[in-house]
N, CA and C atoms of all chains as a GROMACS GRO file, in nm:
protein
  657
    1ASP      N    1  10.665  10.559   8.128
    1ASP     CA    2  10.760  10.520   8.232
    1ASP      C    3  10.772  10.367   8.226
    2ALA      N    4  10.906  10.310   8.215
    2ALA     CA    5  10.927  10.168   8.195
    2ALA      C    6  10.895  10.106   8.338
    3GLY      N    7  10.891  10.162   8.434
    3GLY     CA    8  10.874  10.074   8.556
    3GLY      C    9  10.994  10.050   8.610
    4VAL      N   10  10.998   9.955   8.694
    4VAL     CA   11  11.104   9.912   8.758
    4VAL      C   12  11.182   9.793   8.694
    5ILE      N   13  11.295   9.799   8.647
    5ILE     CA   14  11.361   9.707   8.556
    5ILE      C   15  11.463   9.611   8.632
    6GLN      N   16  11.424   9.485   8.624
    6GLN     CA   17  11.530   9.391   8.686
    6GLN      C   18  11.573   9.319   8.588
    7SER      N   19  11.710   9.257   8.613
    7SER     CA   20  11.781   9.165   8.516
    7SER      C   21  11.869   9.082   8.603
    8PRO      N   22  11.886   8.969   8.554
    8PRO     CA   23  11.819   8.885   8.466
    8PRO      C   24  11.674   8.853   8.500
    9ARG      N   25  11.592   8.809   8.434
    9ARG     CA   26  11.464   8.741   8.462
    9ARG      C   27  11.466   8.615   8.535
   10HIS      N   28  11.563   8.549   8.472
   10HIS     CA   29  11.599   8.408   8.536
   10HIS      C   30  11.744   8.382   8.532
   11GLU      N   31  11.794   8.320   8.640
   11GLU     CA   32  11.915   8.282   8.670
   11GLU      C   33  11.943   8.161   8.724
   12VAL      N   34  12.016   8.061   8.642
   12VAL     CA   35  12.053   7.937   8.723
   12VAL      C   36  12.204   7.922   8.726
   13THR      N   37  12.247   7.896   8.836
   13THR     CA   38  12.390   7.884   8.865
   13THR      C   39  12.420   7.783   8.930
   14GLU      N   40  12.554   7.732   8.939
   14GLU     CA   41  12.603   7.627   9.027
   14GLU      C   42  12.637   7.674   9.165
   15MET      N   43  12.634   7.588   9.253
   15MET     CA   44  12.657   7.611   9.422
   15MET      C   45  12.816   7.671   9.410
   16GLY      N   46  12.826   7.778   9.478
   16GLY     CA   47  12.944   7.838   9.490
   16GLY      C   48  12.983   7.935   9.404
   17GLN      N   49  12.916   7.965   9.301
   17GLN     CA   50  12.940   8.070   9.197
   17GLN      C   51  12.886   8.196   9.262
   18GLU      N   52  12.932   8.322   9.195
   18GLU     CA   53  12.885   8.446   9.234
   18GLU      C   54  12.775   8.466   9.143
   19VAL      N   55  12.680   8.546   9.211
   19VAL     CA   56  12.551   8.584   9.135
   19VAL      C   57  12.543   8.729   9.151
   20THR      N   58  12.484   8.810   9.053
   20THR     CA   59  12.469   8.956   9.054
   20THR      C   60  12.345   8.988   8.995
   21LEU      N   61  12.252   9.036   9.089
   21LEU     CA   62  12.101   9.059   9.030
   21LEU      C   63  12.104   9.233   9.018
   22ARG      N   64  12.034   9.271   8.923
   22ARG     CA   65  12.055   9.412   8.911
   22ARG      C   66  11.912   9.475   8.898
   23CYS      N   67  11.905   9.602   8.920
   23CYS     CA   68  11.776   9.677   8.942
   23CYS      C   69  11.788   9.824   8.893
   24LYS      N   70  11.688   9.874   8.813
   24LYS     CA   71  11.669  10.011   8.796
   24LYS      C   72  11.545  10.071   8.840
   25PRO      N   73  11.552  10.165   8.919
   25PRO     CA   74  11.425  10.215   8.975
   25PRO      C   75  11.372  10.297   8.893
   26ILE      N   76  11.252  10.352   8.920
   26ILE     CA   77  11.170  10.444   8.851
   26ILE      C   78  11.246  10.578   8.874
   27SER      N   79  11.276  10.660   8.772
   27SER     CA   80  11.331  10.780   8.790
   27SER      C   81  11.253  10.887   8.871
   28GLY      N   82  11.320  10.945   8.974
   28GLY     CA   83  11.245  11.031   9.080
   28GLY      C   84  11.223  10.954   9.202
   29HIS      N   85  11.228  10.829   9.194
   29HIS     CA   86  11.190  10.754   9.316
   29HIS      C   87  11.340  10.724   9.417
   30ASP      N   88  11.330  10.797   9.553
   30ASP     CA   89  11.437  10.809   9.635
   30ASP      C   90  11.460  10.693   9.726
   31TYR      N   91  11.371  10.602   9.709
   31TYR     CA   92  11.373  10.497   9.797
   31TYR      C   93  11.381  10.353   9.708
   32LEU      N   94  11.478  10.246   9.741
   32LEU     CA   95  11.494  10.138   9.670
   32LEU      C   96  11.498  10.032   9.760
   33PHE      N   97  11.416   9.915   9.725
   33PHE     CA   98  11.408   9.796   9.817
   33PHE      C   99  11.449   9.679   9.770
   34TRP      N  100  11.506   9.575   9.835
   34TRP     CA  101  11.522   9.442   9.776
   34TRP      C  102  11.465   9.344   9.865
   35TYR      N  103  11.362   9.262   9.808
   35TYR     CA  104  11.289   9.156   9.874
   35TYR      C  105  11.331   9.029   9.811
   36ARG      N  106  11.299   8.934   9.893
   36ARG     CA  107  11.317   8.790   9.855
   36ARG      C  108  11.192   8.711   9.885
   37GLN      N  109  11.146   8.627   9.790
   37GLN     CA  110  11.004   8.563   9.803
   37GLN      C  111  11.045   8.414   9.801
   38THR      N  112  10.997   8.327   9.919
   38THR     CA  113  11.002   8.189   9.896
   38THR      C  114  10.873   8.140   9.952
   39MET      N  115  10.850   8.014   9.903
   39MET     CA  116  10.716   7.956   9.968
   39MET      C  117  10.726   7.944  10.100
   40MET      N  118  10.846   7.912  10.168
   40MET     CA  119  10.854   7.882  10.335
   40MET      C  120  10.840   8.027  10.395
   41ARG      N  121  10.912   8.130  10.348
   41ARG     CA  122  10.924   8.239  10.437
   41ARG      C  123  10.843   8.358  10.369
   42GLY      N  124  10.764   8.365  10.267
   42GLY     CA  125  10.705   8.468  10.216
   42GLY      C  126  10.807   8.560  10.164
   43LEU      N  127  10.746   8.679  10.158
   43LEU     CA  128  10.829   8.806  10.129
   43LEU      C  129  10.909   8.871  10.237
   44GLU      N  130  11.044   8.865  10.211
   44GLU     CA  131  11.130   8.922  10.296
   44GLU      C  132  11.196   9.040  10.279
   45LEU      N  133  11.198   9.143  10.356
   45LEU     CA  134  11.277   9.255  10.318
   45LEU      C  135  11.425   9.237  10.334
   46LEU      N  136  11.521   9.246  10.245
   46LEU     CA  137  11.662   9.221  10.270
   46LEU      C  138  11.734   9.355  10.312
   47ILE      N  139  11.710   9.454  10.239
   47ILE     CA  140  11.767   9.593  10.251
   47ILE      C  141  11.707   9.709  10.174
   48TYR      N  142  11.722   9.820  10.233
   48TYR     CA  143  11.666   9.938  10.132
   48TYR      C  144  11.749  10.044  10.151
   49PHE      N  145  11.746  10.125  10.042
   49PHE     CA  146  11.817  10.251  10.035
   49PHE      C  147  11.730  10.363  10.033
   50ASN      N  148  11.806  10.477  10.073
   50ASN     CA  149  11.727  10.623  10.067
   50ASN      C  150  11.837  10.712  10.011
   51ASN      N  151  11.814  10.776   9.890
   51ASN     CA  152  11.904  10.861   9.824
   51ASN      C  153  12.034  10.785   9.808
   52ASN      N  154  12.031  10.669   9.771
   52ASN     CA  155  12.151  10.595   9.748
   52ASN      C  156  12.230  10.532   9.865
   53VAL      N  157  12.181  10.575   9.981
   53VAL     CA  158  12.260  10.525  10.089
   53VAL      C  159  12.184  10.405  10.172
   54PRO      N  160  12.248  10.298  10.198
   54PRO     CA  161  12.159  10.188  10.279
   54PRO      C  162  12.123  10.214  10.415
   55ILE      N  163  11.988  10.219  10.444
   55ILE     CA  164  11.940  10.260  10.556
   55ILE      C  165  11.908  10.138  10.668
   56ASP      N  166  11.882  10.036  10.605
   56ASP     CA  167  11.848   9.904  10.708
   56ASP      C  168  11.883   9.780  10.637
   57ASP      N  169  11.990   9.721  10.671
   57ASP     CA  170  12.032   9.599  10.605
   57ASP      C  171  12.009   9.470  10.704
   58SER      N  172  11.920   9.485  10.804
   58SER     CA  173  11.910   9.386  10.898
   58SER      C  174  11.846   9.266  10.835
   59GLY      N  175  11.791   9.258  10.732
   59GLY     CA  176  11.729   9.149  10.651
   59GLY      C  177  11.825   9.059  10.585
   60MET      N  178  11.920   9.106  10.558
   60MET     CA  179  12.028   9.042  10.485
   60MET      C  180  12.085   8.921  10.556
   61PRO      N  181  12.056   8.811  10.484
   61PRO     CA  182  12.073   8.674  10.567
   61PRO      C  183  12.217   8.654  10.626
   62GLU      N  184  12.300   8.690  10.565
   62GLU     CA  185  12.438   8.672  10.606
   62GLU      C  186  12.562   8.729  10.517
   63ASP      N  187  12.686   8.727  10.565
   63ASP     CA  188  12.792   8.797  10.470
   63ASP      C  189  12.792   8.766  10.334
   64ARG      N  190  12.729   8.648  10.301
   64ARG     CA  191  12.750   8.644  10.150
   64ARG      C  192  12.668   8.721  10.069
   65PHE      N  193  12.576   8.788  10.113
   65PHE     CA  194  12.477   8.891  10.043
   65PHE      C  195  12.540   9.019  10.073
   66SER      N  196  12.539   9.101   9.964
   66SER     CA  197  12.584   9.237   9.966
   66SER      C  198  12.517   9.320   9.863
   67ALA      N  199  12.474   9.446   9.886
   67ALA     CA  200  12.400   9.526   9.795
   67ALA      C  201  12.470   9.662   9.775
   68LYS      N  202  12.472   9.703   9.673
   68LYS     CA  203  12.514   9.848   9.648
   68LYS      C  204  12.412   9.940   9.577
   69MET      N  205  12.429  10.065   9.576
   69MET     CA  206  12.352  10.168   9.490
   69MET      C  207  12.444  10.282   9.453
   70PRO      N  208  12.543  10.237   9.354
   70PRO     CA  209  12.627  10.348   9.320
   70PRO      C  210  12.564  10.477   9.266
   71ASN      N  211  12.448  10.490   9.216
   71ASN     CA  212  12.380  10.613   9.182
   71ASN      C  213  12.236  10.587   9.187
   72ALA      N  214  12.149  10.701   9.151
   72ALA     CA  215  12.010  10.698   9.170
   72ALA      C  216  11.931  10.610   9.082
   73SER      N  217  12.013  10.547   8.978
   73SER     CA  218  11.941  10.485   8.870
   73SER      C  219  11.986  10.334   8.864
   74PHE      N  220  12.059  10.287   8.972
   74PHE     CA  221  12.108  10.139   8.944
   74PHE      C  222  12.147  10.092   9.095
   75SER      N  223  12.099   9.970   9.112
   75SER     CA  224  12.127   9.884   9.228
   75SER      C  225  12.181   9.744   9.182
   76THR      N  226  12.250   9.684   9.284
   76THR     CA  227  12.288   9.546   9.269
   76THR      C  228  12.286   9.474   9.387
   77LEU      N  229  12.244   9.354   9.386
   77LEU     CA  230  12.242   9.254   9.496
   77LEU      C  231  12.329   9.147   9.444
   78LYS      N  232  12.440   9.106   9.523
   78LYS     CA  233  12.532   9.015   9.494
   78LYS      C  234  12.533   8.896   9.599
   79ILE      N  235  12.545   8.776   9.558
   79ILE     CA  236  12.560   8.670   9.649
   79ILE      C  237  12.695   8.594   9.606
   80GLN      N  238  12.774   8.560   9.713
   80GLN     CA  239  12.903   8.520   9.673
   80GLN      C  240  12.962   8.444   9.812
   81PRO      N  241  12.976   8.328   9.814
   81PRO     CA  242  12.933   8.212   9.706
   81PRO      C  243  12.780   8.184   9.724
   82SER      N  244  12.730   8.141   9.614
   82SER     CA  245  12.571   8.106   9.627
   82SER      C  246  12.562   7.961   9.677
   83GLU      N  247  12.444   7.942   9.746
   83GLU     CA  248  12.410   7.814   9.795
   83GLU      C  249  12.271   7.785   9.740
   84PRO      N  250  12.216   7.648   9.739
   84PRO     CA  251  12.100   7.608   9.704
   84PRO      C  252  11.993   7.683   9.780
   85ARG      N  253  11.999   7.694   9.918
   85ARG     CA  254  11.900   7.774   9.997
   85ARG      C  255  11.874   7.910   9.943
   86ASP      N  256  11.960   7.974   9.868
   86ASP     CA  257  11.930   8.105   9.816
   86ASP      C  258  11.840   8.098   9.688
   87SER      N  259  11.792   7.980   9.650
   87SER     CA  260  11.704   7.981   9.551
   87SER      C  261  11.571   8.044   9.593
   88ALA      N  262  11.536   8.129   9.497
   88ALA     CA  263  11.400   8.218   9.537
   88ALA      C  264  11.383   8.311   9.432
   89VAL      N  265  11.273   8.388   9.427
   89VAL     CA  266  11.242   8.515   9.341
   89VAL      C  267  11.314   8.637   9.414
   90TYR      N  268  11.373   8.708   9.368
   90TYR     CA  269  11.424   8.844   9.432
   90TYR      C  270  11.353   8.970   9.361
   91PHE      N  271  11.288   9.049   9.435
   91PHE     CA  272  11.220   9.174   9.366
   91PHE      C  273  11.296   9.285   9.431
   92CYS      N  274  11.304   9.369   9.351
   92CYS     CA  275  11.339   9.519   9.367
   92CYS      C  276  11.214   9.627   9.343
   93ALA      N  277  11.211   9.704   9.447
   93ALA     CA  278  11.106   9.806   9.448
   93ALA      C  279  11.154   9.944   9.462
   94SER      N  280  11.079  10.049   9.406
   94SER     CA  281  11.123  10.182   9.452
   94SER      C  282  10.987  10.257   9.478
   95THR      N  283  11.007  10.357   9.526
   95THR     CA  284  10.894  10.444   9.588
   95THR      C  285  10.952  10.597   9.600
   96ARG      N  286  10.868  10.708   9.611
   96ARG     CA  287  10.908  10.813   9.636
   96ARG      C  288  10.844  10.873   9.762
   97GLY      N  289  10.771  10.749   9.842
   97GLY     CA  290  10.705  10.781   9.962
   97GLY      C  291  10.562  10.743   9.985
   98ASP      N  292  10.492  10.711   9.881
   98ASP     CA  293  10.358  10.652   9.878
   98ASP      C  294  10.363  10.509   9.810
   99GLY      N  295  10.302  10.488   9.707
   99GLY     CA  296  10.294  10.366   9.638
   99GLY      C  297  10.431  10.300   9.595
  100TYR      N  298  10.436  10.174   9.635
  100TYR     CA  299  10.548  10.113   9.581
  100TYR      C  300  10.557  10.042   9.459
  101THR      N  301  10.634  10.072   9.357
  101THR     CA  302  10.619   9.973   9.229
  101THR      C  303  10.734   9.870   9.232
  102PHE      N  304  10.681   9.738   9.202
  102PHE     CA  305  10.783   9.643   9.207
  102PHE      C  306  10.832   9.602   9.064
  103GLY      N  307  10.951   9.544   9.046
  103GLY     CA  308  10.981   9.504   8.924
  103GLY      C  309  10.931   9.356   8.902
  104SER      N  310  10.959   9.306   8.789
  104SER     CA  311  10.893   9.161   8.774
  104SER      C  312  10.986   9.054   8.847
  105GLY      N  313  11.097   9.085   8.895
  105GLY     CA  314  11.174   8.976   8.992
  105GLY      C  315  11.268   8.904   8.889
  106THR      N  316  11.353   8.851   8.974
  106THR     CA  317  11.467   8.772   8.915
  106THR      C  318  11.446   8.621   8.995
  107ARG      N  319  11.425   8.529   8.902
  107ARG     CA  320  11.397   8.386   8.964
  107ARG      C  321  11.543   8.329   8.961
  108LEU      N  322  11.601   8.297   9.077
  108LEU     CA  323  11.736   8.255   9.096
  108LEU      C  324  11.728   8.092   9.138
  109THR      N  325  11.794   8.025   9.083
  109THR     CA  326  11.795   7.883   9.108
  109THR      C  327  11.942   7.828   9.121
  110VAL      N  328  11.980   7.780   9.229
  110VAL     CA  329  12.133   7.755   9.271
  110VAL      C  330  12.135   7.606   9.272
  111VAL      N  331  12.201   7.536   9.191
  111VAL     CA  332  12.195   7.379   9.196
  111VAL      C  333  12.318   7.334   9.234
  112GLY      N  334  10.754   9.461  11.743
  112GLY     CA  335  10.809   9.481  11.603
  112GLY      C  336  10.679   9.481  11.512
  113GLU      N  337  10.715   9.481  11.383
  113GLU     CA  338  10.604   9.480  11.278
  113GLU      C  339  10.566   9.341  11.270
  114ASP      N  340  10.437   9.308  11.236
  114ASP     CA  341  10.381   9.198  11.210
  114ASP      C  342  10.249   9.204  11.128
  115VAL      N  343  10.239   9.133  11.015
  115VAL     CA  344  10.098   9.158  10.941
  115VAL      C  345  10.064   9.015  10.929
  116GLU      N  346   9.941   8.982  10.951
  116GLU     CA  347   9.881   8.853  10.937
  116GLU      C  348   9.744   8.847  10.851
  117GLN      N  349   9.747   8.749  10.775
  117GLN     CA  350   9.630   8.712  10.671
  117GLN      C  351   9.587   8.563  10.709
  118SER      N  352   9.465   8.546  10.662
  118SER     CA  353   9.419   8.403  10.647
  118SER      C  354   9.498   8.368  10.506
  119LEU      N  355   9.503   8.230  10.500
  119LEU     CA  356   9.592   8.177  10.398
  119LEU      C  357   9.498   8.160  10.272
  120PHE      N  358   9.367   8.127  10.277
  120PHE     CA  359   9.289   8.082  10.171
  120PHE      C  360   9.140   8.148  10.182
  121LEU      N  361   9.097   8.168  10.055
  121LEU     CA  362   8.955   8.213  10.044
  121LEU      C  363   8.905   8.154   9.914
  122SER      N  364   8.797   8.094   9.932
  122SER     CA  365   8.728   8.035   9.799
  122SER      C  366   8.592   8.095   9.782
  123VAL      N  367   8.564   8.161   9.648
  123VAL     CA  368   8.435   8.206   9.636
  123VAL      C  369   8.388   8.171   9.509
  124ARG      N  370   8.241   8.189   9.480
  124ARG     CA  371   8.182   8.169   9.368
  124ARG      C  372   8.183   8.299   9.276
  125GLU      N  373   8.198   8.267   9.142
  125GLU     CA  374   8.205   8.383   9.055
  125GLU      C  375   8.071   8.486   9.071
  126GLY      N  376   8.090   8.604   9.087
  126GLY     CA  377   7.994   8.681   9.079
  126GLY      C  378   7.958   8.718   9.234
  127ASP      N  379   8.000   8.658   9.340
  127ASP     CA  380   7.988   8.693   9.464
  127ASP      C  381   8.115   8.808   9.502
  128SER      N  382   8.083   8.857   9.637
  128SER     CA  383   8.186   8.938   9.682
  128SER      C  384   8.284   8.860   9.759
  129SER      N  385   8.410   8.906   9.761
  129SER     CA  386   8.531   8.851   9.832
  129SER      C  387   8.557   8.962   9.946
  130VAL      N  388   8.596   8.889  10.063
  130VAL     CA  389   8.653   8.985  10.163
  130VAL      C  390   8.773   8.925  10.214
  131ILE      N  391   8.890   9.009  10.184
  131ILE     CA  392   9.006   8.946  10.243
  131ILE      C  393   9.054   9.048  10.364
  132ASN      N  394   9.100   8.974  10.465
  132ASN     CA  395   9.111   9.024  10.595
  132ASN      C  396   9.272   9.040  10.627
  133CYS      N  397   9.311   9.144  10.716
  133CYS     CA  398   9.450   9.150  10.746
  133CYS      C  399   9.456   9.227  10.885
  134THR      N  400   9.548   9.179  10.964
  134THR     CA  401   9.578   9.266  11.075
  134THR      C  402   9.702   9.284  11.092
  135TYR      N  403   9.741   9.412  11.156
  135TYR     CA  404   9.884   9.448  11.164
  135TYR      C  405   9.894   9.498  11.286
  136THR      N  406  10.034   9.534  11.341
  136THR     CA  407  10.072   9.544  11.474
  136THR      C  408  10.118   9.688  11.474
  137ASP      N  409  10.177   9.742  11.386
  137ASP     CA  410  10.256   9.876  11.392
  137ASP      C  411  10.145  10.004  11.389
  138SER      N  412  10.125  10.075  11.505
  138SER     CA  413  10.015  10.172  11.503
  138SER      C  414  10.062  10.275  11.429
  139SER      N  415  10.191  10.316  11.402
  139SER     CA  416  10.238  10.421  11.337
  139SER      C  417  10.246  10.405  11.176
  140SER      N  418  10.207  10.298  11.128
  140SER     CA  419  10.181  10.283  10.986
  140SER      C  420  10.138  10.423  10.918
  141THR      N  421  10.205  10.453  10.811
  141THR     CA  422  10.150  10.568  10.751
  141THR      C  423  10.049  10.525  10.619
  142TYR      N  424  10.086  10.436  10.567
  142TYR     CA  425   9.997  10.381  10.450
  142TYR      C  426   9.974  10.222  10.479
  143LEU      N  427   9.863  10.171  10.426
  143LEU     CA  428   9.851  10.031  10.424
  143LEU      C  429   9.817  10.003  10.278
  144TYR      N  430   9.855   9.891  10.241
  144TYR     CA  431   9.858   9.851  10.100
  144TYR      C  432   9.794   9.710  10.060
  145TRP      N  433   9.730   9.700   9.949
  145TRP     CA  434   9.693   9.580   9.892
  145TRP      C  435   9.761   9.549   9.765
  146TYR      N  436   9.846   9.438   9.742
  146TYR     CA  437   9.888   9.393   9.628
  146TYR      C  438   9.844   9.275   9.571
  147LYS      N  439   9.846   9.249   9.458
  147LYS     CA  440   9.808   9.119   9.384
  147LYS      C  441   9.909   9.068   9.315
  148GLN      N  442   9.936   8.927   9.328
  148GLN     CA  443  10.027   8.859   9.255
  148GLN      C  444   9.956   8.725   9.178
  149GLU      N  445   9.973   8.727   9.056
  149GLU     CA  446   9.936   8.605   8.977
  149GLU      C  447  10.057   8.514   8.979
  150PRO      N  448  10.026   8.397   8.942
  150PRO     CA  449  10.113   8.290   8.933
  150PRO      C  450  10.240   8.326   8.851
  151GLY      N  451  10.371   8.311   8.914
  151GLY     CA  452  10.488   8.343   8.832
  151GLY      C  453  10.506   8.479   8.786
  152ALA      N  454  10.413   8.584   8.843
  152ALA     CA  455  10.450   8.711   8.814
  152ALA      C  456  10.473   8.790   8.926
  153GLY      N  457  10.504   8.915   8.909
  153GLY     CA  458  10.537   9.008   9.007
  153GLY      C  459  10.426   9.054   9.094
  154LEU      N  460  10.448   9.159   9.163
  154LEU     CA  461  10.350   9.216   9.254
  154LEU      C  462  10.292   9.344   9.194
  155GLN      N  463  10.168   9.338   9.178
  155GLN     CA  464  10.091   9.445   9.141
  155GLN      C  465  10.017   9.536   9.249
  156LEU      N  466  10.024   9.664   9.246
  156LEU     CA  467   9.974   9.741   9.349
  156LEU      C  468   9.831   9.756   9.299
  157LEU      N  469   9.734   9.717   9.396
  157LEU     CA  470   9.592   9.740   9.372
  157LEU      C  471   9.543   9.866   9.410
  158THR      N  472   9.568   9.885   9.535
  158THR     CA  473   9.518  10.028   9.605
  158THR      C  474   9.599  10.051   9.736
  159TYR      N  475   9.585  10.156   9.789
  159TYR     CA  476   9.627  10.172   9.920
  159TYR      C  477   9.569  10.280   9.986
  160ILE      N  478   9.560  10.285  10.118
  160ILE     CA  479   9.488  10.383  10.200
  160ILE      C  480   9.586  10.454  10.296
  161PHE      N  481   9.547  10.569  10.309
  161PHE     CA  482   9.622  10.655  10.400
  161PHE      C  483   9.575  10.627  10.552
  162SER      N  484   9.659  10.628  10.654
  162SER     CA  485   9.606  10.585  10.789
  162SER      C  486   9.520  10.658  10.842
  163ASN      N  487   9.492  10.780  10.794
  163ASN     CA  488   9.369  10.884  10.857
  163ASN      C  489   9.253  10.864  10.784
  164MET      N  490   9.246  10.756  10.692
  164MET     CA  491   9.115  10.732  10.631
  164MET      C  492   9.052  10.606  10.668
  165ASP      N  493   8.928  10.611  10.673
  165ASP     CA  494   8.836  10.478  10.718
  165ASP      C  495   8.804  10.391  10.573
  166MET      N  496   8.810  10.443  10.481
  166MET     CA  497   8.758  10.387  10.359
  166MET      C  498   8.798  10.438  10.209
  167LYS      N  499   8.813  10.354  10.138
  167LYS     CA  500   8.844  10.388  10.007
  167LYS      C  501   8.800  10.311   9.900
  168GLN      N  502   8.726  10.348   9.796
  168GLN     CA  503   8.668  10.280   9.695
  168GLN      C  504   8.722  10.312   9.572
  169ASP      N  505   8.754  10.210   9.491
  169ASP     CA  506   8.806  10.234   9.347
  169ASP      C  507   8.745  10.117   9.267
  170GLN      N  508   8.655  10.149   9.193
  170GLN     CA  509   8.564  10.069   9.096
  170GLN      C  510   8.506   9.921   9.175
  171ARG      N  511   8.571   9.826   9.157
  171ARG     CA  512   8.523   9.703   9.247
  171ARG      C  513   8.585   9.679   9.357
  172LEU      N  514   8.672   9.758   9.397
  172LEU     CA  515   8.745   9.732   9.527
  172LEU      C  516   8.720   9.849   9.633
  173THR      N  517   8.690   9.787   9.756
  173THR     CA  518   8.675   9.864   9.865
  173THR      C  519   8.758   9.832   9.974
  174VAL      N  520   8.843   9.923  10.031
  174VAL     CA  521   8.914   9.900  10.139
  174VAL      C  522   8.868   9.976  10.260
  175LEU      N  523   8.866   9.892  10.364
  175LEU     CA  524   8.808   9.943  10.491
  175LEU      C  525   8.930   9.941  10.599
  176LEU      N  526   8.946  10.049  10.659
  176LEU     CA  527   9.059  10.050  10.766
  176LEU      C  528   8.994  10.079  10.914
  177ASN      N  529   9.029   9.982  11.026
  177ASN     CA  530   8.972  10.011  11.154
  177ASN      C  531   9.119  10.046  11.231
  178LYS      N  532   9.153  10.161  11.229
  178LYS     CA  533   9.270  10.182  11.305
  178LYS      C  534   9.275  10.141  11.446
  179LYS      N  535   9.159  10.152  11.511
  179LYS     CA  536   9.167  10.102  11.658
  179LYS      C  537   9.191   9.965  11.670
  180ASP      N  538   9.129   9.878  11.585
  180ASP     CA  539   9.177   9.742  11.595
  180ASP      C  540   9.288   9.689  11.509
  181LYS      N  541   9.335   9.800  11.436
  181LYS     CA  542   9.439   9.761  11.346
  181LYS      C  543   9.397   9.653  11.236
  182HIS      N  544   9.289   9.678  11.192
  182HIS     CA  545   9.222   9.568  11.089
  182HIS      C  546   9.214   9.641  10.970
  183LEU      N  547   9.238   9.570  10.842
  183LEU     CA  548   9.232   9.631  10.717
  183LEU      C  549   9.151   9.522  10.639
  184SER      N  550   9.051   9.555  10.546
  184SER     CA  551   9.006   9.460  10.470
  184SER      C  552   9.002   9.504  10.325
  185LEU      N  553   8.978   9.414  10.231
  185LEU     CA  554   8.972   9.431  10.097
  185LEU      C  555   8.853   9.357  10.052
  186ARG      N  556   8.755   9.442  10.002
  186ARG     CA  557   8.647   9.382   9.935
  186ARG      C  558   8.629   9.384   9.783
  187ILE      N  559   8.618   9.276   9.706
  187ILE     CA  560   8.601   9.279   9.578
  187ILE      C  561   8.467   9.241   9.535
  188ALA      N  562   8.413   9.330   9.485
  188ALA     CA  563   8.269   9.318   9.412
  188ALA      C  564   8.280   9.225   9.302
  189ASP      N  565   8.162   9.158   9.264
  189ASP     CA  566   8.143   9.091   9.156
  189ASP      C  567   8.265   9.013   9.122
  190THR      N  568   8.308   8.922   9.206
  190THR     CA  569   8.445   8.853   9.180
  190THR      C  570   8.447   8.787   9.054
  191GLN      N  571   8.549   8.781   8.985
  191GLN     CA  572   8.572   8.712   8.840
  191GLN      C  573   8.665   8.606   8.857
  192THR      N  574   8.680   8.520   8.771
  192THR     CA  575   8.776   8.410   8.764
  192THR      C  576   8.929   8.477   8.769
  193GLY      N  577   8.929   8.594   8.674
  193GLY     CA  578   9.061   8.659   8.657
  193GLY      C  579   9.102   8.713   8.781
  194ASP      N  580   9.025   8.723   8.896
  194ASP     CA  581   9.070   8.770   9.032
  194ASP      C  582   9.144   8.658   9.102
  195SER      N  583   9.143   8.547   9.066
  195SER     CA  584   9.220   8.430   9.140
  195SER      C  585   9.372   8.487   9.122
  196ALA      N  586   9.420   8.481   9.243
  196ALA     CA  587   9.554   8.516   9.265
  196ALA      C  588   9.583   8.527   9.431
  197ILE      N  589   9.718   8.558   9.445
  197ILE     CA  590   9.753   8.588   9.599
  197ILE      C  591   9.741   8.725   9.636
  198TYR      N  592   9.672   8.761   9.729
  198TYR     CA  593   9.649   8.906   9.770
  198TYR      C  594   9.743   8.927   9.914
  199PHE      N  595   9.825   9.033   9.893
  199PHE     CA  596   9.909   9.047  10.009
  199PHE      C  597   9.852   9.202  10.058
  200CYS      N  598   9.858   9.194  10.193
  200CYS     CA  599   9.841   9.320  10.264
  200CYS      C  600   9.970   9.367  10.323
  201ALA      N  601   9.997   9.493  10.323
  201ALA     CA  602  10.125   9.538  10.354
  201ALA      C  603  10.098   9.688  10.436
  202GLU      N  604  10.182   9.691  10.549
  202GLU     CA  605  10.212   9.819  10.600
  202GLU      C  606  10.343   9.888  10.589
  203SER      N  607  10.328  10.013  10.613
  203SER     CA  608  10.462  10.098  10.563
  203SER      C  609  10.482  10.202  10.679
  204THR      N  610  10.584  10.211  10.742
  204THR     CA  611  10.651  10.321  10.812
  204THR      C  612  10.754  10.380  10.729
  205ASP      N  613  10.879  10.330  10.760
  205ASP     CA  614  11.007  10.374  10.676
  205ASP      C  615  11.005  10.256  10.572
  206LYS      N  616  10.946  10.144  10.588
  206LYS     CA  617  10.978  10.032  10.485
  206LYS      C  618  10.844   9.956  10.477
  207LEU      N  619  10.830   9.861  10.386
  207LEU     CA  620  10.711   9.796  10.362
  207LEU      C  621  10.712   9.659  10.412
  208ILE      N  622  10.612   9.608  10.492
  208ILE     CA  623  10.620   9.480  10.562
  208ILE      C  624  10.502   9.415  10.518
  209PHE      N  625  10.528   9.289  10.445
  209PHE     CA  626  10.411   9.220  10.402
  209PHE      C  627  10.342   9.116  10.493
  210GLY      N  628  10.225   9.093  10.466
  210GLY     CA  629  10.154   8.968  10.538
  210GLY      C  630  10.196   8.847  10.450
  211THR      N  631  10.142   8.732  10.508
  211THR     CA  632  10.165   8.606  10.419
  211THR      C  633  10.104   8.588  10.299
  212GLY      N  634  10.004   8.660  10.272
  212GLY     CA  635   9.926   8.651  10.148
  212GLY      C  636   9.797   8.564  10.161
  213THR      N  637   9.702   8.603  10.097
  213THR     CA  638   9.561   8.515  10.104
  213THR      C  639   9.555   8.476   9.962
  214ARG      N  640   9.543   8.334   9.932
  214ARG     CA  641   9.517   8.284   9.806
  214ARG      C  642   9.366   8.282   9.786
  215LEU      N  643   9.322   8.356   9.686
  215LEU     CA  644   9.173   8.360   9.646
  215LEU      C  645   9.144   8.283   9.528
  216GLN      N  646   9.072   8.189   9.553
  216GLN     CA  647   9.015   8.079   9.440
  216GLN      C  648   8.887   8.134   9.401
  217VAL      N  649   8.850   8.135   9.286
  217VAL     CA  650   8.721   8.182   9.222
  217VAL      C  651   8.673   8.063   9.133
  218PHE      N  652   8.559   8.006   9.184
  218PHE     CA  653   8.509   7.896   9.094
  218PHE      C  654   8.384   7.934   9.033
  219PRO      N  655   8.351   7.882   8.922
  219PRO     CA  656   8.241   7.913   8.840
  219PRO      C  657   8.120   7.867   8.902
   0.00000   0.00000   0.00000
């Protein structure tokens, strides 16, 4: 099993540009989570899906953030327009109910 | 609401035992987790305990759960320099909520 796969590993973009982060969960896991990690705020849950349906998006910072899960093997997190304060490491995780497996993360830098 | 708290730093000598503590607020948590994060890396699941258990041992790791006090601890026996990292406690009901993390520093 390749684990949870995220892409890209690093992304540097200019303020105002659209950014799309991608995640492939582990096959058979029916929950998918997006987290953001910063020094100031630690690990924050942004949104999670169950069977491709968004269940709780209360952690999404504002309307600039959106997430989709068109099928069981793919999810995206989009930021449009991006701002410097969005700079963080974004993690995707999946589970089938017990242990949560995390991807390696996407380090986003908005300049 | 859910809240998970940890002390920020722990420093131990190589070969000693480390004990990292965590308190949580949601009594309906089903599982409680310990994750390890090395610099620049992702989150590695170390171990987890079901909420109806008191203790779980896995090689050098021992997890103790006091459900009455909502207190979770991770003991690392014979701590090595390779154990230096940030350790996160997390509770789960329908989602995983993390503590602030404890930075463990192991010195020779």
